[in-house]
ROSE-4610 file (N, C-alpha, C; in Angstrom, 1 decimal, always signed):
// ROSE-4610
residu = [M/M/M/K/K/K/N/N/N/N/N/N/E/E/E/L/L/L/N/N/N/A/A/A/E/E/E/K/K/K/F/F/F/Y/Y/Y/N/N/N/D/D/D/F/F/F/K/K/K/E/E/E/S/S/S/M/M/M/Q/Q/Q/E/E/E/G/G/G/F/F/F/Q/Q/Q/Y/Y/Y/N/N/N/G/G/G/V/V/V/S/S/S/Y/Y/Y/I/I/I/E/E/E/L/L/L/Y/Y/Y/K/K/K/G/G/G/D/D/D/T/T/T/K/K/K/R/R/R/F/F/F/T/T/T/Q/Q/Q/F/F/F/I/I/I/N/N/N/R/R/R/E/E/E/I/I/I/I/I/I/A/A/A/D/D/D/I/I/I/I/I/I/R/R/R/N/N/N/N/N/N/N/N/N/I/I/I/N/N/N/F/F/F/S/S/S/F/F/F/E/E/E/Y/Y/Y/F/F/F/R/R/R/V/V/V/D/D/D/V/V/V/T/T/T/G/G/G/W/W/W/E/E/E/Q/Q/Q/R/R/R/K/K/K/P/P/P/E/E/E/T/T/T/E/E/E/K/K/K/E/E/E/A/A/A/E/E/E/D/D/D/V/V/V/C/C/C/M/M/M/N/N/N/P/P/P/H/H/H/L/L/L/W/W/W/D/D/D/L/L/L/K/K/K/I/I/I/A/A/A/V/V/V/E/E/E/H/H/H/E/E/E/N/N/N/N/N/N/Q/Q/Q/A/A/A/D/D/D/W/W/W/N/N/N/D/D/D/E/E/E/I/I/I/I/I/I/K/K/K/L/L/L/V/V/V/H/H/H/I/I/I/N/N/N/C/C/C/P/P/P/L/L/L/R/R/R/V/V/V/V/V/V/I/I/I/G/G/G/Y/Y/Y/N/N/N/D/D/D/S/S/S/D/D/D/N/N/N/R/R/R/E/E/E/T/T/T/D/D/D/I/I/I/T/T/T/K/K/K/L/L/L/G/G/G/F/F/F/A/A/A/A/A/A/I/I/I/C/C/C/I/I/I/K/K/K/K/K/K/T/T/T/K/K/K/A/A/A/F/F/F/S/S/S/S/S/S/F/F/F/D/D/D/G/G/G/E/E/E/L/L/L/L/L/L/V/V/V/I/I/I/L/L/L/G/G/G/N/N/N/C/C/C/K/K/K/G/G/G/K/K/K/Y/Y/Y/K/K/K/K/K/K/F/F/F/D/D/D/Y/Y/Y/R/R/R/G/G/G/Y/Y/Y/L/L/L/F/F/F/N/N/N/R/R/R/S/S/S/T/T/T/N/N/N/S/S/S/F/F/F/K/K/K/K/K/K/I/I/I/E/E/E/K/K/K/S/S/S]
num = [1/1/1/2/2/2/3/3/3/4/4/4/5/5/5/6/6/6/7/7/7/8/8/8/9/9/9/10/10/10/11/11/11/12/12/12/13/13/13/14/14/14/15/15/15/16/16/16/17/17/17/18/18/18/19/19/19/20/20/20/21/21/21/22/22/22/23/23/23/24/24/24/25/25/25/26/26/26/27/27/27/28/28/28/29/29/29/30/30/30/31/31/31/32/32/32/33/33/33/34/34/34/35/35/35/36/36/36/37/37/37/38/38/38/39/39/39/40/40/40/41/41/41/42/42/42/43/43/43/44/44/44/45/45/45/46/46/46/47/47/47/48/48/48/49/49/49/50/50/50/51/51/51/52/52/52/53/53/53/54/54/54/55/55/55/56/56/56/57/57/57/58/58/58/59/59/59/60/60/60/61/61/61/62/62/62/63/63/63/64/64/64/65/65/65/66/66/66/67/67/67/68/68/68/69/69/69/70/70/70/71/71/71/72/72/72/73/73/73/74/74/74/75/75/75/76/76/76/77/77/77/78/78/78/79/79/79/80/80/80/81/81/81/82/82/82/83/83/83/84/84/84/85/85/85/86/86/86/87/87/87/88/88/88/89/89/89/90/90/90/91/91/91/92/92/92/93/93/93/94/94/94/95/95/95/96/96/96/97/97/97/98/98/98/99/99/99/100/100/100/101/101/101/102/102/102/103/103/103/104/104/104/105/105/105/106/106/106/107/107/107/108/108/108/109/109/109/110/110/110/111/111/111/112/112/112/113/113/113/114/114/114/115/115/115/116/116/116/117/117/117/118/118/118/119/119/119/120/120/120/121/121/121/122/122/122/123/123/123/124/124/124/125/125/125/126/126/126/127/127/127/128/128/128/129/129/129/130/130/130/131/131/131/132/132/132/133/133/133/134/134/134/135/135/135/136/136/136/137/137/137/138/138/138/139/139/139/140/140/140/141/141/141/142/142/142/143/143/143/144/144/144/145/145/145/146/146/146/147/147/147/148/148/148/149/149/149/150/150/150/151/151/151/152/152/152/153/153/153/154/154/154/155/155/155/156/156/156/157/157/157/158/158/158/159/159/159/160/160/160/161/161/161/162/162/162/163/163/163/164/164/164/165/165/165/166/166/166/167/167/167/168/168/168/169/169/169/170/170/170/171/171/171/172/172/172/173/173/173/174/174/174/175/175/175/176/176/176/177/177/177/178/178/178/179/179/179/180/180/180/181/181/181/182/182/182/183/183/183/184/184/184/185/185/185/186/186/186/187/187/187/188/188/188/189/189/189/190/190/190/191/191/191/192/192/192/193/193/193/194/194/194/195/195/195/196/196/196]
x = [+14.1/+13.3/+13.2/+12.1/+12.2/+12.3/+12.9/+14.6/+13.3/+11.7/+11.0/+10.3/+11.0/+10.1/+10.8/+9.6/+10.0/+11.5/+11.9/+13.1/+13.5/+14.5/+15.0/+15.8/+16.5/+17.3/+15.8/+15.4/+14.3/+13.2/+12.8/+12.7/+13.3/+14.0/+15.3/+15.4/+15.5/+15.7/+14.2/+13.4/+11.6/+11.9/+11.8/+12.3/+12.3/+14.0/+14.6/+14.2/+13.6/+13.0/+12.1/+10.7/+10.0/+10.2/+11.1/+11.6/+12.8/+12.2/+13.6/+13.4/+14.8/+14.7/+13.9/+12.9/+11.6/+10.5/+10.5/+9.1/+8.2/+6.9/+6.1/+4.6/+3.7/+3.1/+1.8/+0.5/+0.1/+0.6/+1.3/+2.1/+3.3/+3.0/+4.4/+5.3/+6.8/+8.0/+8.4/+8.5/+8.8/+8.8/+10.4/+11.3/+10.0/+9.5/+8.6/+7.7/+7.7/+6.0/+6.5/+8.1/+8.6/+9.2/+9.4/+9.6/+8.6/+7.3/+6.5/+5.2/+5.2/+4.3/+4.1/+5.5/+5.4/+4.7/+3.3/+2.6/+2.4/+1.6/+1.2/+2.5/+3.6/+4.8/+4.1/+4.0/+4.5/+2.7/+1.9/+0.4/+0.9/+1.8/+1.7/+2.5/+4.1/+4.9/+4.0/+3.3/+2.8/+1.4/+1.1/-0.2/-0.4/+0.9/+0.8/+2.4/+3.9/+4.8/+4.4/+5.0/+4.8/+4.2/+2.5/+1.6/+1.6/+2.2/+2.6/+3.1/+4.3/+5.7/+5.0/+4.3/+3.9/+2.2/+1.6/+1.0/+1.4/+3.0/+3.2/+3.7/+3.7/+5.2/+3.5/+2.5/+1.4/+1.4/+2.0/+1.6/+0.7/-0.8/-1.4/-1.4/-1.9/-1.4/-2.2/-2.0/-3.3/-2.6/-3.1/-2.4/-3.1/-2.4/-2.3/-3.0/-2.7/-3.5/-3.0/-1.9/-1.0/-1.4/-2.8/-2.8/-3.3/-2.9/-3.4/-3.7/-5.3/-6.2/-5.7/-4.5/-3.8/-2.6/-1.7/-0.1/+0.3/+1.0/+2.0/+4.0/+4.5/+5.1/+6.0/+7.7/+9.0/+9.8/+9.3/+9.9/+11.5/+12.9/+14.0/+15.1/+13.9/+14.5/+16.2/+15.8/+16.7/+18.8/+18.5/+19.7/+20.6/+19.8/+20.3/+20.5/+19.7/+19.4/+21.3/+22.1/+23.2/+23.6/+24.1/+24.0/+23.3/+22.2/+21.1/+21.7/+21.7/+22.4/+23.8/+24.5/+25.2/+25.8/+24.7/+24.4/+23.2/+22.5/+21.4/+20.0/+20.0/+18.9/+17.8/+16.6/+15.6/+16.0/+15.8/+16.3/+15.1/+14.9/+13.5/+13.9/+13.8/+14.4/+13.4/+12.6/+11.3/+11.1/+10.6/+10.3/+9.0/+8.1/+6.8/+6.8/+5.5/+5.4/+4.0/+2.8/+1.7/+1.4/+0.5/-0.2/-2.0/-3.3/-4.6/-5.3/-6.1/-7.3/-8.4/-9.4/-11.2/-11.5/-12.4/-13.1/-14.2/-16.0/-17.2/-17.7/-17.2/-17.7/-17.5/-18.1/-18.6/-17.6/-17.2/-16.8/-15.9/-15.7/-14.1/-12.9/-13.0/-11.4/-10.3/-10.3/-9.2/-8.6/-9.6/-8.1/-7.2/-7.8/-6.6/-6.2/-6.2/-4.9/-4.5/-4.5/-3.2/-2.6/-3.6/-2.3/-1.5/-1.6/-1.1/-0.1/-0.1/+1.0/+2.4/+1.7/+3.4/+3.4/+3.1/+3.3/+4.4/+5.5/+6.9/+7.2/+6.0/+6.6/+5.7/+6.0/+5.9/+4.7/+3.5/+1.9/+0.8/+0.6/-0.8/-2.1/-3.2/-4.3/-5.3/-6.8/-7.5/-8.7/-9.3/-11.3/-11.9/-12.6/-13.8/-15.1/-15.8/-17.0/-18.0/-18.6/-19.1/-20.4/-21.2/-22.8/-23.0/-23.5/-23.8/-24.8/-25.6/-26.3/-25.2/-24.4/-23.5/-21.5/-21.7/-20.3/-19.4/-19.7/-19.0/-18.1/-19.0/-17.6/-16.3/-16.5/-15.4/-14.2/-13.4/-13.2/-12.8/-13.7/-14.1/-12.8/-13.6/-13.2/-12.0/-11.5/-9.5/-9.4/-10.2/-9.2/-8.5/-9.9/-9.1/-8.7/-8.1/-7.4/-5.9/-6.1/-5.0/-4.1/-4.7/-4.2/-4.0/-4.9/-4.3/-3.3/-2.9/-1.4/-0.7/-0.7/+0.7/+0.7/+0.1/-0.3/+0.7/+0.5/+1.3/+3.4/+4.0/+5.0/+5.9/+5.3/+5.4/+5.7/+4.5/+4.5/+6.1/+6.9/+8.5/+9.3/+8.9/+9.6/+8.9/+7.3/+6.5/+6.7/+6.4/+7.3/+6.6/+6.4/+5.6/+4.6/+3.2/+1.7/+0.8/+0.2/-1.2/-2.3/-3.3/-4.1/-5.4/-6.6/-7.5/-8.8/-9.8/-10.5/-12.2/-12.1/-14.2/-15.5/-16.3/-17.6/-18.7/-19.7/-21.3/-21.8/-22.1/-22.9/-24.4/-25.1/-26.3/-26.8/-28.3/-28.5/-29.5/-29.8/-30.5/-29.0/-28.7/-27.8/-28.0/-27.1/-27.4/-25.7/-25.5/-23.7/-22.6/-21.5/-20.5/-19.7/-20.1/-19.2/-17.7/-16.7/-15.5/-15.0/-14.5/-13.8/-11.8/-11.3/-10.0/-9.4/-8.2/-8.1/-6.4/-5.4/-4.0/-3.4/-2.7/-2.2/-0.7/-0.6/+0.0/+1.2/+2.1/+3.5/+3.5/+3.8/+4.0/+3.4/+2.7/+0.7/+0.2/+0.8/-0.5/-2.0/-2.4/-3.7/-3.6/-4.8/-5.5/-5.8/-5.6/-6.3/-7.0/-8.1/-8.7/-8.6/-8.6/-7.7/-8.6/-8.2/-9.0/-9.1/-10.0/-10.2/-9.2/-7.9/-7.7/-7.8]
y = [-18.9/-18.3/-19.6/-19.4/-21.3/-20.6/-21.7/-21.2/-20.4/-20.6/-20.1/-18.8/-18.4/-17.0/-15.7/-15.3/-14.1/-12.9/-12.7/-12.0/-11.0/-9.7/-8.5/-8.9/-10.0/-10.5/-11.1/-11.5/-12.1/-10.9/-10.1/-9.2/-8.3/-8.0/-7.5/-7.8/-9.4/-10.1/-9.9/-9.7/-10.7/-8.6/-7.3/-6.6/-6.0/-6.3/-6.0/-7.1/-8.5/-8.7/-8.5/-7.3/-6.8/-5.5/-5.1/-3.8/-3.8/-4.8/-4.7/-3.8/-3.1/-2.6/-2.9/-2.2/-2.2/-2.7/-3.1/-3.3/-1.9/-2.4/-1.4/-1.6/-0.3/-0.6/+0.8/-0.3/+0.4/+1.2/+0.4/+1.0/+2.4/+2.4/+3.4/+2.8/+2.6/+2.4/+2.7/+1.3/+2.3/+3.4/+3.6/+4.7/+6.0/+6.2/+7.3/+7.4/+6.5/+6.4/+7.6/+7.2/+7.6/+9.5/+9.7/+11.0/+11.9/+11.1/+11.6/+12.2/+11.1/+11.5/+10.2/+10.9/+10.3/+9.5/+10.6/+10.4/+8.5/+8.8/+7.5/+6.7/+6.5/+5.8/+5.0/+6.3/+5.3/+4.4/+5.0/+4.2/+2.2/+2.4/+1.7/+1.0/+1.7/+0.6/-0.3/+0.3/-0.1/-1.4/-0.8/-1.1/-2.7/-2.5/-3.5/-4.8/-3.8/-4.6/-5.0/-4.0/-4.3/-5.9/-5.0/-5.8/-7.5/-7.3/-8.9/-9.4/-9.4/-9.7/-10.4/-9.4/-9.8/-11.2/-10.6/-12.1/-13.6/-12.9/-14.3/-15.0/-14.1/-15.2/-15.3/-15.6/-16.2/-15.2/-13.6/-13.5/-12.3/-12.4/-10.9/-10.1/-8.6/-8.1/-6.5/-5.1/-4.4/-3.2/-2.1/-0.4/+0.7/+1.1/+1.7/+1.6/+0.2/-0.4/+0.7/+0.6/+1.1/+3.1/+3.5/+4.6/+4.6/+5.8/+5.6/+6.8/+6.8/+8.0/+9.4/+9.2/+10.7/+9.9/+10.6/+10.4/+12.5/+12.0/+13.1/+12.3/+13.4/+13.2/+14.2/+14.0/+15.3/+15.5/+16.6/+16.8/+17.5/+16.9/+17.1/+17.0/+17.3/+18.2/+18.9/+20.1/+20.5/+19.9/+19.3/+18.5/+17.4/+17.9/+17.2/+18.1/+19.2/+20.3/+20.5/+20.6/+20.8/+19.5/+18.3/+17.4/+16.8/+17.2/+16.9/+17.6/+19.2/+19.7/+19.4/+18.6/+18.3/+17.5/+16.5/+15.3/+15.8/+16.4/+17.0/+16.6/+16.0/+15.5/+16.3/+16.4/+16.7/+16.5/+17.3/+17.1/+16.4/+14.9/+14.4/+13.6/+14.4/+13.3/+13.6/+12.6/+12.7/+12.0/+11.7/+10.1/+10.3/+9.5/+8.8/+8.9/+9.5/+9.9/+9.3/+9.1/+8.3/+8.1/+7.2/+6.9/+6.6/+7.3/+7.3/+6.2/+5.0/+4.8/+5.0/+5.5/+5.2/+4.9/+3.4/+2.4/+2.8/+2.6/+2.9/+1.1/+0.6/-0.5/-1.0/-1.9/-2.3/-4.0/-4.1/-5.7/-5.6/-4.4/-4.5/-3.8/-3.3/-2.5/-3.2/-4.5/-5.4/-5.4/-5.0/-5.1/-3.4/-2.5/-1.3/-1.6/-2.6/-3.0/-3.6/-4.3/-5.3/-4.3/-3.2/-2.7/-1.9/-1.3/-0.3/-1.3/-2.8/-3.8/-3.3/-3.5/-3.3/-2.3/-0.8/+0.4/+0.8/+1.0/+1.4/+2.5/+2.9/+4.3/+4.0/+4.8/+4.8/+4.8/+5.8/+4.9/+4.6/+4.1/+2.8/+3.5/+3.8/+4.1/+3.9/+2.8/+2.6/+2.9/+3.5/+4.2/+3.4/+2.3/+1.9/+1.5/+0.8/+1.1/-0.7/-0.5/-1.8/-1.8/-2.6/-2.3/-1.9/-0.7/-0.7/-1.7/-2.5/-3.8/-4.7/-4.6/-5.8/-5.1/-3.8/-3.5/-4.7/-5.3/-6.6/-7.3/-7.0/-8.1/-7.2/-5.9/-5.5/-6.4/-6.9/-7.4/-8.6/-9.5/-10.5/-10.5/-9.0/-9.0/-8.5/-7.7/-7.5/-8.7/-9.4/-11.2/-11.6/-11.5/-12.1/-11.4/-10.0/-9.1/-9.2/-9.2/-10.0/-11.5/-12.1/-13.2/-13.5/-12.7/-12.7/-11.0/-10.2/-9.4/-10.6/-11.1/-12.8/-13.3/-13.7/-14.0/-13.7/-12.6/-11.7/-12.2/-11.3/-11.3/-10.6/-9.6/-7.5/-8.1/-9.1/-8.8/-9.1/-9.8/-10.2/-8.8/-8.0/-6.9/-5.3/-5.6/-4.7/-3.9/-3.1/-1.8/-0.7/-0.3/+0.6/+0.6/+1.5/+1.8/+1.6/+0.5/+0.5/+0.7/+1.7/+1.8/+1.7/+0.8/+0.9/+1.5/+2.9/+3.3/+2.6/+2.4/+1.9/+2.5/+3.5/+3.8/+3.1/+3.3/+2.3/+2.8/+1.8/+2.0/+0.9/+1.3/+0.5/+0.6/-0.3/+0.2/+1.0/+1.7/+2.6/+3.5/+4.0/+5.0/+6.3/+7.1/+8.9/+9.1/+8.2/+9.0/+7.7/+8.2/+6.9/+6.3/+7.0/+6.0/+5.6/+6.4/+6.0/+5.4/+4.0/+3.4/+3.1/+3.1/+3.3/+2.0/+1.1/-0.5/-0.3/-0.5/-0.4/-1.7/-2.3/-4.0/-3.9/-4.9/-5.1/-6.2/-5.9/-6.8/-8.6/-8.3/-8.8/-10.1/-9.6/-10.5/-10.8/-10.1/-10.2/-10.5/-9.0/-9.2/-7.2/-6.9/-5.9/-5.6/-4.3/-4.0/-2.2/-2.6/-1.4/+0.2/+0.7/+2.4/+2.7/+2.5/+3.5/+5.2/+5.4/+6.7/+7.2/+8.6/+8.4/+9.9]
z = [-1.6/-3.1/-3.9/-4.3/-5.6/-6.6/-7.7/-9.0/-9.8/-9.8/-10.5/-10.5/-8.4/-8.3/-9.1/-9.2/-9.7/-8.8/-9.4/-8.5/-9.2/-8.9/-9.9/-11.1/-11.1/-12.2/-13.6/-12.9/-14.2/-14.0/-13.6/-13.8/-15.0/-14.5/-15.4/-16.7/-16.8/-18.1/-18.9/-18.4/-19.3/-19.4/-19.1/-19.2/-20.6/-20.7/-21.8/-22.8/-22.4/-23.4/-24.7/-23.3/-24.0/-24.8/-24.7/-24.9/-25.9/-27.0/-27.7/-28.9/-29.5/-30.2/-31.3/-32.1/-33.0/-33.1/-31.7/-31.3/-31.3/-31.3/-32.1/-30.9/-30.6/-29.8/-31.0/-31.4/-32.4/-33.3/-33.6/-35.6/-35.5/-33.8/-33.5/-33.0/-32.9/-32.3/-30.8/-29.8/-28.4/-28.1/-29.4/-28.6/-29.1/-30.2/-31.0/-30.1/-29.7/-28.9/-27.3/-26.9/-25.5/-25.7/-27.1/-27.2/-27.9/-27.9/-28.3/-27.7/-26.5/-25.3/-24.1/-23.4/-21.9/-21.1/-21.2/-20.7/-20.8/-22.3/-23.0/-23.0/-22.9/-23.2/-21.6/-20.8/-19.2/-18.8/-19.2/-19.3/-19.9/-21.1/-22.2/-21.0/-21.6/-20.1/-18.8/-18.3/-16.7/-17.4/-18.2/-18.8/-19.5/-19.8/-21.2/-20.9/-20.2/-20.5/-19.4/-17.9/-16.3/-16.1/-16.4/-16.2/-16.7/-18.1/-18.8/-17.9/-17.7/-16.7/-15.7/-14.7/-13.4/-13.9/-14.7/-14.5/-15.8/-16.2/-17.2/-16.2/-14.7/-13.3/-12.4/-12.9/-11.7/-10.7/-11.0/-9.6/-9.9/-8.9/-9.0/-9.0/-9.8/-9.9/-10.6/-9.5/-10.1/-10.3/-10.7/-10.9/-9.7/-9.2/-8.1/-7.0/-6.4/-5.2/-3.6/-4.1/-2.2/-2.4/-3.0/-2.9/-1.8/-0.5/+0.4/+0.5/+1.7/+1.3/+1.9/+2.5/+3.4/+3.7/+3.6/+4.0/+5.0/+5.9/+6.3/+6.4/+5.9/+6.1/+6.3/+6.7/+6.9/+5.8/+5.6/+4.5/+4.8/+3.7/+4.2/+3.3/+1.9/+0.0/+1.0/+1.7/+1.7/+2.1/+2.8/+2.9/+1.9/+1.4/-0.3/-1.6/-1.7/-2.6/-3.5/-3.1/-3.0/-4.0/-3.5/-3.7/-5.6/-5.4/-6.4/-7.4/-7.2/-7.8/-8.6/-8.0/-8.5/-9.6/-9.4/-10.4/-11.3/-11.1/-12.0/-11.7/-10.7/-10.2/-9.5/-9.1/-8.5/-7.2/-5.8/-4.6/-3.8/-4.1/-3.3/-2.0/-0.6/+0.4/+1.6/+1.5/+3.0/+3.5/+5.0/+5.5/+5.7/+5.2/+6.2/+7.0/+7.7/+8.9/+9.6/+8.7/+8.7/+7.7/+7.7/+6.4/+7.3/+6.9/+7.2/+5.6/+6.0/+5.5/+6.5/+5.1/+5.4/+4.5/+5.3/+4.9/+5.4/+4.3/+4.9/+5.0/+3.9/+4.2/+5.2/+6.3/+7.6/+7.3/+6.2/+5.8/+5.0/+4.8/+3.6/+4.5/+5.9/+6.1/+6.8/+6.8/+6.8/+6.0/+4.8/+3.2/+3.6/+3.7/+4.6/+5.7/+6.1/+7.2/+6.8/+6.2/+5.4/+4.0/+4.0/+2.8/+3.5/+4.5/+5.3/+6.2/+6.6/+7.1/+6.0/+5.3/+3.8/+3.5/+3.9/+4.2/+5.1/+5.4/+6.1/+6.5/+7.3/+8.5/+10.4/+11.0/+12.1/+12.7/+12.3/+12.5/+11.4/+11.8/+10.6/+10.7/+10.8/+11.3/+10.3/+10.3/+9.9/+10.6/+9.7/+10.1/+9.3/+10.6/+9.9/+10.8/+10.8/+10.3/+11.2/+12.3/+12.6/+13.1/+13.2/+13.3/+14.5/+14.7/+15.9/+17.3/+16.4/+17.2/+17.8/+17.0/+17.1/+18.1/+18.3/+18.6/+19.1/+20.0/+21.1/+20.2/+18.6/+17.6/+17.4/+18.0/+17.7/+17.4/+19.0/+19.4/+18.3/+18.1/+17.4/+16.5/+15.3/+13.7/+14.3/+14.9/+14.9/+15.6/+15.9/+15.9/+14.9/+13.8/+12.4/+11.8/+11.6/+11.2/+11.4/+12.4/+13.6/+13.4/+12.9/+12.3/+10.6/+10.0/+8.5/+8.7/+9.6/+9.9/+9.7/+10.8/+11.3/+9.5/+9.0/+8.1/+6.8/+6.6/+5.6/+6.1/+4.7/+4.9/+5.2/+5.2/+6.0/+7.2/+7.5/+9.5/+10.4/+9.2/+9.5/+9.6/+9.7/+9.2/+9.6/+10.1/+10.9/+11.7/+12.2/+13.1/+13.5/+14.2/+14.5/+14.6/+15.0/+15.1/+14.6/+14.4/+14.2/+14.7/+14.6/+15.2/+14.0/+15.0/+14.5/+15.2/+14.4/+14.9/+14.1/+15.2/+14.7/+15.2/+14.0/+14.5/+14.5/+14.6/+14.6/+13.0/+12.8/+11.1/+11.7/+10.1/+10.3/+11.9/+11.9/+13.1/+13.9/+14.8/+15.3/+16.3/+15.6/+16.3/+15.9/+17.1/+16.9/+17.4/+17.7/+17.3/+16.3/+16.6/+15.9/+16.9/+18.0/+19.2/+18.6/+18.2/+17.5/+18.7/+18.6/+19.9/+19.5/+19.4/+19.7/+19.9/+18.8/+18.7/+18.7/+19.8/+19.0/+18.9/+17.7/+18.0/+18.6/+19.1/+19.7/+19.4/+18.5/+18.2/+18.5/+19.5/+20.9/+20.8/+21.2/+21.4/+20.3/+19.3/+17.7/+17.5/+18.5/+18.6/+19.2/+18.9/+19.5/+21.0/+21.5/+22.4/+22.0/+22.7/+23.1/+24.2/+23.3/+24.2/+24.9/+25.7/+27.5/+27.2/+27.7/+27.1/+28.7/+28.4/+29.5/+30.9]
């Protein structure tokens, strides 16, 4: 890691510096804002304090980017209810099983692939579309997506399955003709799933 790269200690120090006693937002002290309206305080923290820390460390940022269209999880809350009660916490325990993104824009579903590469779960699914008159480009476009996947830092710990389902758009089509492609991490390529 580079000396000037944002890490946990630097983030913590920047956060503490930004949240000093006596600081105000729109004429209200931070502590009074928190006590008076926690929702507004959270928006302030996210949009003013955290965004500034990230921006000041020359990192791009966005709000709520990792909102996934549909997720599926296994609820395991009962396993921790007693321990949670003992420490006065709510019993949250679950395992993410599937993350699914659907993208209508035929030129933009690679962004959904890259998003899901960063999500740790056993099954990731992206449903996108390709020009019905050029379906032979499915593999070419997926080849480009595979190059992008390998270039992410998340690729080193990427595990589980990544399925891309492509259907028809544009042109003269009467059916979606969805086709499935499964990513193979060892070959860094997508292979069409043949009908069984």
